[in-house]
PyMOL Python script that loads the backbone (N, CA, C, O; Angstrom):
from pymol import cmd

cmd.read_pdbstr("""\
ATOM      1  N   MET A   1     -18.604   5.956   7.638  1.00  0.00           N
ATOM      2  CA  MET A   1     -17.278   5.293   8.293  1.00  0.00           C
ATOM      3  C   MET A   1     -16.980   6.290   9.375  1.00  0.00           C
ATOM      4  O   MET A   1     -17.145   7.488   9.147  1.00  0.00           O
ATOM      5  N   GLU A   2     -16.577   5.892  10.466  1.00  0.00           N
ATOM      6  CA  GLU A   2     -16.023   6.696  11.325  1.00  0.00           C
ATOM      7  C   GLU A   2     -14.284   6.743  10.916  1.00  0.00           C
ATOM      8  O   GLU A   2     -13.741   6.042  10.062  1.00  0.00           O
ATOM      9  N   LEU A   3     -13.777   7.541  11.593  1.00  0.00           N
ATOM     10  CA  LEU A   3     -12.301   8.014  11.062  1.00  0.00           C
ATOM     11  C   LEU A   3     -11.400   6.686  11.693  1.00  0.00           C
ATOM     12  O   LEU A   3     -10.351   6.421  11.107  1.00  0.00           O
ATOM     13  N   GLN A   4     -11.712   6.027  12.625  1.00  0.00           N
ATOM     14  CA  GLN A   4     -10.899   4.814  13.248  1.00  0.00           C
ATOM     15  C   GLN A   4     -11.100   3.779  12.142  1.00  0.00           C
ATOM     16  O   GLN A   4     -10.150   3.189  11.627  1.00  0.00           O
ATOM     17  N   GLU A   5     -12.625   3.545  11.730  1.00  0.00           N
ATOM     18  CA  GLU A   5     -12.686   2.311  10.777  1.00  0.00           C
ATOM     19  C   GLU A   5     -12.015   2.531   9.420  1.00  0.00           C
ATOM     20  O   GLU A   5     -11.460   1.612   8.817  1.00  0.00           O
ATOM     21  N   TYR A   6     -12.093   3.879   8.929  1.00  0.00           N
ATOM     22  CA  TYR A   6     -11.149   4.245   7.686  1.00  0.00           C
ATOM     23  C   TYR A   6      -9.790   4.273   7.796  1.00  0.00           C
ATOM     24  O   TYR A   6      -9.131   4.028   6.785  1.00  0.00           O
ATOM     25  N   GLY A   7      -9.172   4.553   8.953  1.00  0.00           N
ATOM     26  CA  GLY A   7      -8.022   4.465   9.284  1.00  0.00           C
ATOM     27  C   GLY A   7      -7.405   2.640   9.306  1.00  0.00           C
ATOM     28  O   GLY A   7      -6.346   2.175   8.883  1.00  0.00           O
ATOM     29  N   ASP A   8      -8.495   2.016   9.933  1.00  0.00           N
ATOM     30  CA  ASP A   8      -7.990   0.607   9.852  1.00  0.00           C
ATOM     31  C   ASP A   8      -8.233  -0.038   8.266  1.00  0.00           C
ATOM     32  O   ASP A   8      -7.598  -1.024   7.892  1.00  0.00           O
ATOM     33  N   HIS A   9      -9.168   0.609   7.456  1.00  0.00           N
ATOM     34  CA  HIS A   9      -9.115   0.106   6.203  1.00  0.00           C
ATOM     35  C   HIS A   9      -7.935   0.332   5.272  1.00  0.00           C
ATOM     36  O   HIS A   9      -7.591  -0.416   4.357  1.00  0.00           O
ATOM     37  N   ILE A  10      -7.259   1.689   5.708  1.00  0.00           N
ATOM     38  CA  ILE A  10      -6.117   2.050   5.230  1.00  0.00           C
ATOM     39  C   ILE A  10      -4.881   1.413   5.343  1.00  0.00           C
ATOM     40  O   ILE A  10      -4.029   1.305   4.461  1.00  0.00           O
ATOM     41  N   ARG A  11      -4.834   0.920   6.710  1.00  0.00           N
ATOM     42  CA  ARG A  11      -3.843  -0.020   7.496  1.00  0.00           C
ATOM     43  C   ARG A  11      -4.039  -1.230   6.717  1.00  0.00           C
ATOM     44  O   ARG A  11      -3.047  -1.593   6.086  1.00  0.00           O
ATOM     45  N   GLN A  12      -5.144  -1.977   6.607  1.00  0.00           N
ATOM     46  CA  GLN A  12      -5.521  -3.246   5.812  1.00  0.00           C
ATOM     47  C   GLN A  12      -4.955  -3.447   4.571  1.00  0.00           C
ATOM     48  O   GLN A  12      -4.324  -4.437   4.201  1.00  0.00           O
ATOM     49  N   LEU A  13      -5.297  -2.148   3.765  1.00  0.00           N
ATOM     50  CA  LEU A  13      -4.652  -1.923   2.383  1.00  0.00           C
ATOM     51  C   LEU A  13      -3.020  -2.149   2.212  1.00  0.00           C
ATOM     52  O   LEU A  13      -2.452  -2.922   1.439  1.00  0.00           O
ATOM     53  N   ARG A  14      -2.443  -1.232   3.176  1.00  0.00           N
ATOM     54  CA  ARG A  14      -1.009  -1.502   3.275  1.00  0.00           C
ATOM     55  C   ARG A  14      -0.452  -2.850   3.519  1.00  0.00           C
ATOM     56  O   ARG A  14       0.395  -3.458   2.864  1.00  0.00           O
ATOM     57  N   LYS A  15      -1.224  -3.276   4.811  1.00  0.00           N
ATOM     58  CA  LYS A  15      -0.756  -4.670   4.833  1.00  0.00           C
ATOM     59  C   LYS A  15      -0.753  -5.490   3.638  1.00  0.00           C
ATOM     60  O   LYS A  15       0.166  -6.192   3.214  1.00  0.00           O
ATOM     61  N   ASP A  16      -2.038  -5.282   3.100  1.00  0.00           N
ATOM     62  CA  ASP A  16      -2.037  -6.554   2.014  1.00  0.00           C
ATOM     63  C   ASP A  16      -1.023  -6.118   0.879  1.00  0.00           C
ATOM     64  O   ASP A  16      -0.913  -6.905  -0.061  1.00  0.00           O
ATOM     65  N   MET A  17      -0.470  -5.268   0.860  1.00  0.00           N
ATOM     66  CA  MET A  17       0.653  -4.707  -0.170  1.00  0.00           C
ATOM     67  C   MET A  17       1.909  -5.296   0.776  1.00  0.00           C
ATOM     68  O   MET A  17       2.984  -5.223   0.181  1.00  0.00           O
ATOM     69  N   HIS A  18       1.970  -5.692   1.717  1.00  0.00           N
ATOM     70  CA  HIS A  18       3.193  -6.020   2.424  1.00  0.00           C
ATOM     71  C   HIS A  18       4.197  -5.099   2.537  1.00  0.00           C
ATOM     72  O   HIS A  18       5.364  -5.488   2.480  1.00  0.00           O
ATOM     73  N   MET A  19       3.891  -3.733   2.715  1.00  0.00           N
ATOM     74  CA  MET A  19       4.659  -2.343   2.805  1.00  0.00           C
ATOM     75  C   MET A  19       4.585  -2.117   4.306  1.00  0.00           C
ATOM     76  O   MET A  19       3.682  -2.465   5.067  1.00  0.00           O
ATOM     77  N   THR A  20       5.973  -1.315   4.650  1.00  0.00           N
ATOM     78  CA  THR A  20       5.822  -0.769   5.825  1.00  0.00           C
ATOM     79  C   THR A  20       5.130   0.893   5.713  1.00  0.00           C
ATOM     80  O   THR A  20       5.053   1.391   4.590  1.00  0.00           O
ATOM     81  N   GLN A  21       4.769   1.487   6.624  1.00  0.00           N
ATOM     82  CA  GLN A  21       4.475   2.700   6.696  1.00  0.00           C
ATOM     83  C   GLN A  21       5.343   3.670   5.843  1.00  0.00           C
ATOM     84  O   GLN A  21       4.894   4.586   5.154  1.00  0.00           O
ATOM     85  N   GLU A  22       6.569   3.354   5.981  1.00  0.00           N
ATOM     86  CA  GLU A  22       7.617   4.463   5.347  1.00  0.00           C
ATOM     87  C   GLU A  22       7.549   4.111   4.053  1.00  0.00           C
ATOM     88  O   GLU A  22       7.325   5.036   3.272  1.00  0.00           O
ATOM     89  N   LYS A  23       7.726   2.647   3.446  1.00  0.00           N
ATOM     90  CA  LYS A  23       7.824   2.527   2.048  1.00  0.00           C
ATOM     91  C   LYS A  23       6.417   2.947   1.334  1.00  0.00           C
ATOM     92  O   LYS A  23       6.378   3.382   0.183  1.00  0.00           O
ATOM     93  N   LEU A  24       5.216   2.756   2.193  1.00  0.00           N
ATOM     94  CA  LEU A  24       3.752   3.339   1.659  1.00  0.00           C
ATOM     95  C   LEU A  24       3.821   4.908   1.427  1.00  0.00           C
ATOM     96  O   LEU A  24       3.401   5.539   0.456  1.00  0.00           O
ATOM     97  N   ALA A  25       4.321   5.274   2.321  1.00  0.00           N
ATOM     98  CA  ALA A  25       4.337   6.915   2.464  1.00  0.00           C
ATOM     99  C   ALA A  25       5.134   7.617   1.508  1.00  0.00           C
ATOM    100  O   ALA A  25       4.917   8.753   1.088  1.00  0.00           O
ATOM    101  N   GLU A  26       6.199   6.752   1.157  1.00  0.00           N
ATOM    102  CA  GLU A  26       7.187   7.215   0.028  1.00  0.00           C
ATOM    103  C   GLU A  26       6.527   7.018  -1.380  1.00  0.00           C
ATOM    104  O   GLU A  26       6.719   7.835  -2.281  1.00  0.00           O
ATOM    105  N   LYS A  27       5.827   6.028  -1.522  1.00  0.00           N
ATOM    106  CA  LYS A  27       5.003   5.825  -2.827  1.00  0.00           C
ATOM    107  C   LYS A  27       3.889   6.776  -2.960  1.00  0.00           C
ATOM    108  O   LYS A  27       3.513   7.153  -4.070  1.00  0.00           O
ATOM    109  N   LEU A  28       3.263   7.240  -1.688  1.00  0.00           N
ATOM    110  CA  LEU A  28       2.105   8.019  -1.866  1.00  0.00           C
ATOM    111  C   LEU A  28       2.784   9.716  -1.670  1.00  0.00           C
ATOM    112  O   LEU A  28       2.107  10.743  -1.636  1.00  0.00           O
ATOM    113  N   ASP A  29       3.978   9.640  -1.583  1.00  0.00           N
ATOM    114  CA  ASP A  29       4.654  11.259  -1.620  1.00  0.00           C
ATOM    115  C   ASP A  29       4.150  11.969  -0.304  1.00  0.00           C
ATOM    116  O   ASP A  29       4.034  13.194  -0.296  1.00  0.00           O
ATOM    117  N   VAL A  30       3.861  11.240   0.767  1.00  0.00           N
ATOM    118  CA  VAL A  30       3.490  11.830   2.030  1.00  0.00           C
ATOM    119  C   VAL A  30       4.553  11.494   3.059  1.00  0.00           C
ATOM    120  O   VAL A  30       5.352  10.597   2.791  1.00  0.00           O
ATOM    121  N   THR A  31       4.630  12.161   4.255  1.00  0.00           N
ATOM    122  CA  THR A  31       5.543  11.448   5.373  1.00  0.00           C
ATOM    123  C   THR A  31       4.952  10.162   6.087  1.00  0.00           C
ATOM    124  O   THR A  31       3.746   9.918   6.130  1.00  0.00           O
ATOM    125  N   ALA A  32       5.846   9.446   6.589  1.00  0.00           N
ATOM    126  CA  ALA A  32       5.554   8.232   7.344  1.00  0.00           C
ATOM    127  C   ALA A  32       4.507   8.764   8.543  1.00  0.00           C
ATOM    128  O   ALA A  32       3.461   8.211   8.883  1.00  0.00           O
ATOM    129  N   GLN A  33       5.047   9.907   9.047  1.00  0.00           N
ATOM    130  CA  GLN A  33       4.168  10.526  10.246  1.00  0.00           C
ATOM    131  C   GLN A  33       2.700  10.754   9.844  1.00  0.00           C
ATOM    132  O   GLN A  33       1.759  10.390  10.550  1.00  0.00           O
ATOM    133  N   GLU A  34       2.566  11.385   8.657  1.00  0.00           N
ATOM    134  CA  GLU A  34       1.320  11.644   8.265  1.00  0.00           C
ATOM    135  C   GLU A  34       0.393  10.473   7.860  1.00  0.00           C
ATOM    136  O   GLU A  34      -0.770  10.419   8.258  1.00  0.00           O
ATOM    137  N   LEU A  35       0.999   9.450   6.982  1.00  0.00           N
ATOM    138  CA  LEU A  35       0.394   8.193   6.977  1.00  0.00           C
ATOM    139  C   LEU A  35      -0.036   7.246   8.238  1.00  0.00           C
ATOM    140  O   LEU A  35      -0.886   6.357   8.284  1.00  0.00           O
ATOM    141  N   SER A  36       0.772   7.706   9.161  1.00  0.00           N
ATOM    142  CA  SER A  36       0.419   7.166  10.709  1.00  0.00           C
ATOM    143  C   SER A  36      -0.887   7.789  11.212  1.00  0.00           C
ATOM    144  O   SER A  36      -1.713   7.147  11.861  1.00  0.00           O
ATOM    145  N   ARG A  37      -1.050   9.298  10.816  1.00  0.00           N
ATOM    146  CA  ARG A  37      -2.325   9.801  11.497  1.00  0.00           C
ATOM    147  C   ARG A  37      -3.486   9.418  10.661  1.00  0.00           C
ATOM    148  O   ARG A  37      -4.601   9.563  11.160  1.00  0.00           O
ATOM    149  N   TYR A  38      -3.377   8.923   9.392  1.00  0.00           N
ATOM    150  CA  TYR A  38      -4.392   8.468   8.782  1.00  0.00           C
ATOM    151  C   TYR A  38      -4.855   7.116   9.200  1.00  0.00           C
ATOM    152  O   TYR A  38      -6.036   6.781   9.290  1.00  0.00           O
ATOM    153  N   GLU A  39      -3.680   6.272   9.481  1.00  0.00           N
ATOM    154  CA  GLU A  39      -4.141   4.816   9.846  1.00  0.00           C
ATOM    155  C   GLU A  39      -4.608   4.992  11.424  1.00  0.00           C
ATOM    156  O   GLU A  39      -5.213   4.058  11.949  1.00  0.00           O
ATOM    157  N   ASN A  40      -4.393   5.902  11.996  1.00  0.00           N
ATOM    158  CA  ASN A  40      -4.599   5.805  13.403  1.00  0.00           C
ATOM    159  C   ASN A  40      -6.090   6.479  13.524  1.00  0.00           C
ATOM    160  O   ASN A  40      -6.639   6.369  14.620  1.00  0.00           O
ATOM    161  N   GLY A  41      -6.650   7.038  12.674  1.00  0.00           N
ATOM    162  CA  GLY A  41      -7.744   7.838  12.733  1.00  0.00           C
ATOM    163  C   GLY A  41      -7.813   9.106  13.074  1.00  0.00           C
ATOM    164  O   GLY A  41      -8.858   9.639  13.445  1.00  0.00           O
ATOM    165  N   HIS A  42      -6.595   9.747  12.965  1.00  0.00           N
ATOM    166  CA  HIS A  42      -6.510  11.095  13.493  1.00  0.00           C
ATOM    167  C   HIS A  42      -6.800  12.179  12.229  1.00  0.00           C
ATOM    168  O   HIS A  42      -6.883  13.386  12.457  1.00  0.00           O
ATOM    169  N   ARG A  43      -6.909  11.753  11.201  1.00  0.00           N
ATOM    170  CA  ARG A  43      -7.111  12.572  10.144  1.00  0.00           C
ATOM    171  C   ARG A  43      -7.735  11.803   8.840  1.00  0.00           C
ATOM    172  O   ARG A  43      -7.602  10.591   8.671  1.00  0.00           O
ATOM    173  N   GLU A  44      -8.348  12.566   8.050  1.00  0.00           N
ATOM    174  CA  GLU A  44      -8.829  11.725   6.866  1.00  0.00           C
ATOM    175  C   GLU A  44      -8.247  12.116   5.859  1.00  0.00           C
ATOM    176  O   GLU A  44      -8.050  13.312   5.642  1.00  0.00           O
ATOM    177  N   MET A  45      -7.811  11.002   4.941  1.00  0.00           N
ATOM    178  CA  MET A  45      -6.804  11.056   3.693  1.00  0.00           C
ATOM    179  C   MET A  45      -7.938  11.504   2.612  1.00  0.00           C
ATOM    180  O   MET A  45      -9.056  11.011   2.468  1.00  0.00           O
ATOM    181  N   GLY A  46      -7.241  12.749   1.778  1.00  0.00           N
ATOM    182  CA  GLY A  46      -8.076  13.352   0.825  1.00  0.00           C
ATOM    183  C   GLY A  46      -8.234  12.518  -0.116  1.00  0.00           C
ATOM    184  O   GLY A  46      -7.635  11.448  -0.217  1.00  0.00           O
ATOM    185  N   GLY A  47      -9.177  13.023  -0.982  1.00  0.00           N
ATOM    186  CA  GLY A  47      -9.756  12.063  -2.097  1.00  0.00           C
ATOM    187  C   GLY A  47      -8.856  11.637  -3.188  1.00  0.00           C
ATOM    188  O   GLY A  47      -8.961  10.506  -3.662  1.00  0.00           O
ATOM    189  N   MET A  48      -7.913  12.545  -3.642  1.00  0.00           N
ATOM    190  CA  MET A  48      -6.817  12.267  -4.513  1.00  0.00           C
ATOM    191  C   MET A  48      -5.934  11.203  -4.088  1.00  0.00           C
ATOM    192  O   MET A  48      -5.487  10.308  -4.805  1.00  0.00           O
ATOM    193  N   LEU A  49      -5.675  11.425  -2.577  1.00  0.00           N
ATOM    194  CA  LEU A  49      -4.414  10.430  -2.239  1.00  0.00           C
ATOM    195  C   LEU A  49      -5.191   9.264  -1.960  1.00  0.00           C
ATOM    196  O   LEU A  49      -4.587   8.200  -2.095  1.00  0.00           O
ATOM    197  N   TYR A  50      -6.352   9.211  -1.614  1.00  0.00           N
ATOM    198  CA  TYR A  50      -7.050   7.787  -1.401  1.00  0.00           C
ATOM    199  C   TYR A  50      -7.164   7.026  -2.613  1.00  0.00           C
ATOM    200  O   TYR A  50      -7.034   5.803  -2.667  1.00  0.00           O
ATOM    201  N   ALA A  51      -7.448   7.899  -3.735  1.00  0.00           N
ATOM    202  CA  ALA A  51      -7.392   7.165  -5.040  1.00  0.00           C
ATOM    203  C   ALA A  51      -6.238   6.734  -5.643  1.00  0.00           C
ATOM    204  O   ALA A  51      -6.280   5.879  -6.527  1.00  0.00           O
ATOM    205  N   LYS A  52      -4.902   7.376  -5.152  1.00  0.00           N
ATOM    206  CA  LYS A  52      -3.683   7.124  -5.712  1.00  0.00           C
ATOM    207  C   LYS A  52      -3.428   5.776  -4.805  1.00  0.00           C
ATOM    208  O   LYS A  52      -2.720   4.900  -5.301  1.00  0.00           O
ATOM    209  N   LEU A  53      -4.012   5.568  -3.415  1.00  0.00           N
ATOM    210  CA  LEU A  53      -3.581   4.579  -2.582  1.00  0.00           C
ATOM    211  C   LEU A  53      -4.308   3.124  -3.190  1.00  0.00           C
ATOM    212  O   LEU A  53      -3.858   1.982  -3.087  1.00  0.00           O
ATOM    213  N   LEU A  54      -5.503   3.543  -3.815  1.00  0.00           N
ATOM    214  CA  LEU A  54      -6.288   2.364  -4.191  1.00  0.00           C
ATOM    215  C   LEU A  54      -5.693   1.833  -5.652  1.00  0.00           C
ATOM    216  O   LEU A  54      -5.689   0.642  -5.966  1.00  0.00           O
ATOM    217  N   LYS A  55      -5.245   2.792  -6.405  1.00  0.00           N
ATOM    218  CA  LYS A  55      -4.743   2.576  -7.686  1.00  0.00           C
ATOM    219  C   LYS A  55      -3.615   1.761  -7.347  1.00  0.00           C
ATOM    220  O   LYS A  55      -3.561   0.717  -7.996  1.00  0.00           O
ATOM    221  N   LEU A  56      -2.472   1.990  -6.306  1.00  0.00           N
ATOM    222  CA  LEU A  56      -1.340   1.173  -6.001  1.00  0.00           C
ATOM    223  C   LEU A  56      -1.599  -0.115  -5.463  1.00  0.00           C
ATOM    224  O   LEU A  56      -0.897  -1.088  -5.740  1.00  0.00           O
ATOM    225  N   HIS A  57      -2.545  -0.158  -4.730  1.00  0.00           N
ATOM    226  CA  HIS A  57      -3.133  -1.287  -4.116  1.00  0.00           C
ATOM    227  C   HIS A  57      -3.662  -2.159  -5.140  1.00  0.00           C
ATOM    228  O   HIS A  57      -3.368  -3.330  -4.901  1.00  0.00           O
ATOM    229  N   ASN A  58      -4.331  -2.005  -6.185  1.00  0.00           N
ATOM    230  CA  ASN A  58      -4.747  -2.779  -7.191  1.00  0.00           C
ATOM    231  C   ASN A  58      -3.882  -3.184  -8.099  1.00  0.00           C
ATOM    232  O   ASN A  58      -3.928  -4.304  -8.608  1.00  0.00           O
ATOM    233  N   GLU A  59      -2.895  -2.167  -8.416  1.00  0.00           N
ATOM    234  CA  GLU A  59      -1.779  -2.736  -9.245  1.00  0.00           C
ATOM    235  C   GLU A  59      -0.835  -4.000  -8.564  1.00  0.00           C
ATOM    236  O   GLU A  59      -0.259  -4.941  -9.111  1.00  0.00           O
ATOM    237  N   MET A  60      -0.924  -3.657  -7.342  1.00  0.00           N
ATOM    238  CA  MET A  60       0.303  -4.628  -6.511  1.00  0.00           C
ATOM    239  C   MET A  60      -0.479  -5.955  -6.439  1.00  0.00           C
ATOM    240  O   MET A  60       0.070  -7.047  -6.590  1.00  0.00           O
ATOM    241  N   VAL A  61      -1.672  -5.809  -6.220  1.00  0.00           N
ATOM    242  CA  VAL A  61      -2.925  -7.162  -6.109  1.00  0.00           C
ATOM    243  C   VAL A  61      -2.682  -7.983  -7.168  1.00  0.00           C
ATOM    244  O   VAL A  61      -2.552  -9.207  -7.156  1.00  0.00           O
ATOM    245  N   THR A  62      -2.617  -7.036  -8.314  1.00  0.00           N
ATOM    246  CA  THR A  62      -2.923  -7.711 -10.004  1.00  0.00           C
ATOM    247  C   THR A  62      -1.580  -8.304 -10.222  1.00  0.00           C
ATOM    248  O   THR A  62      -1.569  -9.359 -10.855  1.00  0.00           O
ATOM    249  N   LYS A  63      -0.468  -7.831  -9.823  1.00  0.00           N
ATOM    250  CA  LYS A  63       0.789  -8.109 -10.061  1.00  0.00           C
ATOM    251  C   LYS A  63       0.922  -9.573  -9.233  1.00  0.00           C
ATOM    252  O   LYS A  63       1.310 -10.628  -9.737  1.00  0.00           O
ATOM    253  N   LYS A  64       0.596  -9.416  -8.146  1.00  0.00           N
ATOM    254  CA  LYS A  64       0.828 -10.985  -7.362  1.00  0.00           C
ATOM    255  C   LYS A  64      -0.124 -11.787  -8.082  1.00  0.00           C
ATOM    256  O   LYS A  64       0.340 -12.863  -8.460  1.00  0.00           O
ATOM    257  N   ASP A  65      -1.341 -11.563  -8.382  1.00  0.00           N
ATOM    258  CA  ASP A  65      -2.065 -12.345  -9.228  1.00  0.00           C
ATOM    259  C   ASP A  65      -1.571 -12.892 -10.120  1.00  0.00           C
ATOM    260  O   ASP A  65      -1.503 -14.119 -10.051  1.00  0.00           O
ATOM    261  N   ASN A  66      -1.180 -12.387 -10.984  1.00  0.00           N
ATOM    262  CA  ASN A  66      -0.462 -12.591 -12.483  1.00  0.00           C
ATOM    263  C   ASN A  66       0.668 -13.548 -12.108  1.00  0.00           C
ATOM    264  O   ASN A  66       0.949 -14.531 -12.793  1.00  0.00           O
ATOM    265  N   GLU A  67       1.252 -13.233 -11.069  1.00  0.00           N
ATOM    266  CA  GLU A  67       2.746 -13.956 -10.604  1.00  0.00           C
ATOM    267  C   GLU A  67       2.179 -15.520 -10.214  1.00  0.00           C
ATOM    268  O   GLU A  67       2.690 -16.538 -10.680  1.00  0.00           O
ATOM    269  N   LEU A  68       1.119 -15.513  -9.347  1.00  0.00           N
ATOM    270  CA  LEU A  68       0.487 -16.981  -8.844  1.00  0.00           C
ATOM    271  C   LEU A  68       0.223 -17.349 -10.070  1.00  0.00           C
ATOM    272  O   LEU A  68       0.932 -18.318 -10.341  1.00  0.00           O
ATOM    273  N   LEU A  69      -0.570 -16.995 -11.100  1.00  0.00           N
ATOM    274  CA  LEU A  69      -0.949 -17.589 -12.244  1.00  0.00           C
ATOM    275  C   LEU A  69      -0.146 -18.095 -13.122  1.00  0.00           C
ATOM    276  O   LEU A  69      -0.327 -19.088 -13.826  1.00  0.00           O
ATOM    277  N   GLN A  70       0.731 -17.410 -13.073  1.00  0.00           N
ATOM    278  CA  GLN A  70       2.086 -18.094 -14.011  1.00  0.00           C
ATOM    279  C   GLN A  70       2.922 -19.070 -13.418  1.00  0.00           C
ATOM    280  O   GLN A  70       3.592 -19.863 -14.079  1.00  0.00           O
ATOM    281  N   LYS A  71       2.894 -19.022 -12.078  1.00  0.00           N
ATOM    282  CA  LYS A  71       3.496 -20.276 -11.578  1.00  0.00           C
ATOM    283  C   LYS A  71       2.698 -21.721 -11.773  1.00  0.00           C
ATOM    284  O   LYS A  71       3.182 -22.838 -11.956  1.00  0.00           O
ATOM    285  N   ILE A  72       1.255 -21.297 -11.666  1.00  0.00           N
ATOM    286  CA  ILE A  72       0.329 -22.282 -11.948  1.00  0.00           C
ATOM    287  C   ILE A  72       0.243 -22.961 -13.268  1.00  0.00           C
ATOM    288  O   ILE A  72      -0.053 -24.144 -13.433  1.00  0.00           O
ATOM    289  N   GLN A  73       0.552 -22.027 -14.261  1.00  0.00           N
ATOM    290  CA  GLN A  73       0.408 -22.360 -15.581  1.00  0.00           C
ATOM    291  C   GLN A  73       1.668 -23.271 -15.922  1.00  0.00           C
ATOM    292  O   GLN A  73       1.719 -24.061 -16.865  1.00  0.00           O
ATOM    293  N   LYS A  74       2.816 -22.994 -14.866  1.00  0.00           N
ATOM    294  CA  LYS A  74       4.084 -23.846 -15.230  1.00  0.00           C
ATOM    295  C   LYS A  74       3.842 -25.245 -14.694  1.00  0.00           C
ATOM    296  O   LYS A  74       4.514 -26.152 -15.184  1.00  0.00           O
ATOM    297  N   LEU A  75       3.048 -25.497 -13.841  1.00  0.00           N
ATOM    298  CA  LEU A  75       2.615 -26.772 -13.294  1.00  0.00           C
ATOM    299  C   LEU A  75       2.372 -27.877 -14.299  1.00  0.00           C
ATOM    300  O   LEU A  75       1.945 -27.506 -15.393  1.00  0.00           O
ATOM    301  N   SER A  76       2.565 -29.134 -14.120  1.00  0.00           N
ATOM    302  CA  SER A  76       2.080 -30.130 -14.936  1.00  0.00           C
ATOM    303  C   SER A  76       0.363 -30.403 -14.642  1.00  0.00           C
ATOM    304  O   SER A  76      -0.222 -30.459 -13.560  1.00  0.00           O
ATOM    305  N   PRO A  77      -0.139 -30.534 -15.936  1.00  0.00           N
ATOM    306  CA  PRO A  77      -1.604 -30.899 -15.851  1.00  0.00           C
ATOM    307  C   PRO A  77      -2.208 -31.355 -14.726  1.00  0.00           C
ATOM    308  O   PRO A  77      -3.252 -30.867 -14.294  1.00  0.00           O
ATOM    309  N   LYS A  78      -1.407 -32.595 -14.033  1.00  0.00           N
ATOM    310  CA  LYS A  78      -1.977 -33.355 -12.788  1.00  0.00           C
ATOM    311  C   LYS A  78      -1.661 -32.407 -11.677  1.00  0.00           C
ATOM    312  O   LYS A  78      -2.603 -32.379 -10.885  1.00  0.00           O
ATOM    313  N   LYS A  79      -0.657 -31.604 -11.324  1.00  0.00           N
ATOM    314  CA  LYS A  79      -0.705 -30.541 -10.507  1.00  0.00           C
ATOM    315  C   LYS A  79      -1.336 -29.343 -10.404  1.00  0.00           C
ATOM    316  O   LYS A  79      -1.467 -28.691  -9.369  1.00  0.00           O
ATOM    317  N   ARG A  80      -1.831 -28.984 -11.789  1.00  0.00           N
ATOM    318  CA  ARG A  80      -2.803 -28.122 -11.860  1.00  0.00           C
ATOM    319  C   ARG A  80      -3.931 -28.329 -11.311  1.00  0.00           C
ATOM    320  O   ARG A  80      -4.456 -27.553 -10.512  1.00  0.00           O
ATOM    321  N   ASP A  81      -4.457 -29.514 -11.733  1.00  0.00           N
ATOM    322  CA  ASP A  81      -5.688 -29.968 -11.336  1.00  0.00           C
ATOM    323  C   ASP A  81      -5.808 -30.182 -10.178  1.00  0.00           C
ATOM    324  O   ASP A  81      -6.935 -29.960  -9.735  1.00  0.00           O
ATOM    325  N   ALA A  82      -4.798 -30.669  -9.234  1.00  0.00           N
ATOM    326  CA  ALA A  82      -4.639 -30.707  -7.934  1.00  0.00           C
ATOM    327  C   ALA A  82      -5.102 -29.484  -7.318  1.00  0.00           C
ATOM    328  O   ALA A  82      -6.154 -29.460  -6.680  1.00  0.00           O
ATOM    329  N   VAL A  83      -4.253 -28.308  -7.503  1.00  0.00           N
ATOM    330  CA  VAL A  83      -4.486 -26.944  -7.235  1.00  0.00           C
ATOM    331  C   VAL A  83      -5.934 -26.549  -7.438  1.00  0.00           C
ATOM    332  O   VAL A  83      -6.437 -25.871  -6.542  1.00  0.00           O
ATOM    333  N   LEU A  84      -6.589 -26.834  -8.360  1.00  0.00           N
ATOM    334  CA  LEU A  84      -8.030 -26.408  -8.762  1.00  0.00           C
ATOM    335  C   LEU A  84      -8.752 -27.051  -7.680  1.00  0.00           C
ATOM    336  O   LEU A  84      -9.315 -26.311  -6.873  1.00  0.00           O
ATOM    337  N   GLN A  85      -8.835 -28.434  -7.514  1.00  0.00           N
ATOM    338  CA  GLN A  85      -9.472 -29.017  -6.583  1.00  0.00           C
ATOM    339  C   GLN A  85      -9.197 -28.437  -5.013  1.00  0.00           C
ATOM    340  O   GLN A  85     -10.129 -28.342  -4.215  1.00  0.00           O
ATOM    341  N   MET A  86      -8.028 -28.119  -4.720  1.00  0.00           N
ATOM    342  CA  MET A  86      -7.878 -27.534  -3.353  1.00  0.00           C
ATOM    343  C   MET A  86      -8.684 -26.196  -3.334  1.00  0.00           C
ATOM    344  O   MET A  86      -9.361 -25.865  -2.361  1.00  0.00           O
ATOM    345  N   ILE A  87      -8.572 -25.451  -4.464  1.00  0.00           N
ATOM    346  CA  ILE A  87      -9.255 -24.202  -4.459  1.00  0.00           C
ATOM    347  C   ILE A  87     -10.833 -24.464  -4.420  1.00  0.00           C
ATOM    348  O   ILE A  87     -11.449 -23.822  -3.570  1.00  0.00           O
ATOM    349  N   ILE A  88     -11.351 -25.084  -5.007  1.00  0.00           N
ATOM    350  CA  ILE A  88     -12.984 -25.549  -5.133  1.00  0.00           C
ATOM    351  C   ILE A  88     -13.244 -25.892  -3.505  1.00  0.00           C
ATOM    352  O   ILE A  88     -14.093 -25.425  -2.745  1.00  0.00           O
ATOM    353  N   ALA A  89     -12.099 -26.972  -3.244  1.00  0.00           N
ATOM    354  CA  ALA A  89     -12.519 -27.407  -1.795  1.00  0.00           C
ATOM    355  C   ALA A  89     -12.450 -26.210  -0.935  1.00  0.00           C
ATOM    356  O   ALA A  89     -13.450 -26.060  -0.233  1.00  0.00           O
ATOM    357  N   LEU A  90     -11.554 -25.348  -0.814  1.00  0.00           N
ATOM    358  CA  LEU A  90     -11.524 -24.513   0.013  1.00  0.00           C
ATOM    359  C   LEU A  90     -12.722 -23.209   0.114  1.00  0.00           C
ATOM    360  O   LEU A  90     -12.954 -22.603   1.160  1.00  0.00           O
ATOM    361  N   THR A  91     -13.332 -22.968  -1.068  1.00  0.00           N
ATOM    362  CA  THR A  91     -14.214 -22.079  -1.430  1.00  0.00           C
ATOM    363  C   THR A  91     -15.477 -22.414  -1.394  1.00  0.00           C
ATOM    364  O   THR A  91     -16.308 -21.558  -1.696  1.00  0.00           O
ATOM    365  N   GLU A  92     -15.827 -23.519  -1.079  1.00  0.00           N
ATOM    366  CA  GLU A  92     -17.311 -24.178  -1.054  1.00  0.00           C
ATOM    367  C   GLU A  92     -17.859 -24.036   0.364  1.00  0.00           C
ATOM    368  O   GLU A  92     -18.980 -24.464   0.639  1.00  0.00           O
TER     369      GLU A  92
END
""", "prot")
cmd.dss("prot")
cmd.show_as("cartoon", "prot")
cmd.util.cbc("prot")
cmd.orient("prot")
């Protein structure tokens, strides 16, 4: 993977988490300028830092998935069935 593709991947992970560079940099304990260099393909993120990013991404996505499932579970059976039918239709 080229550095720019790698940077685009890091940027996409950040966007998936709905975070600014500043907020993600704070969570990763790096400067926003350093994170910008990674996202712009100027530097490669070290393995441990990348692992920390993936762990954070996984935790946040899992949290959002759980919140969505809880909302669906609170729906009436009729509405839950409608949501399921929409999901099936969209994924076929």
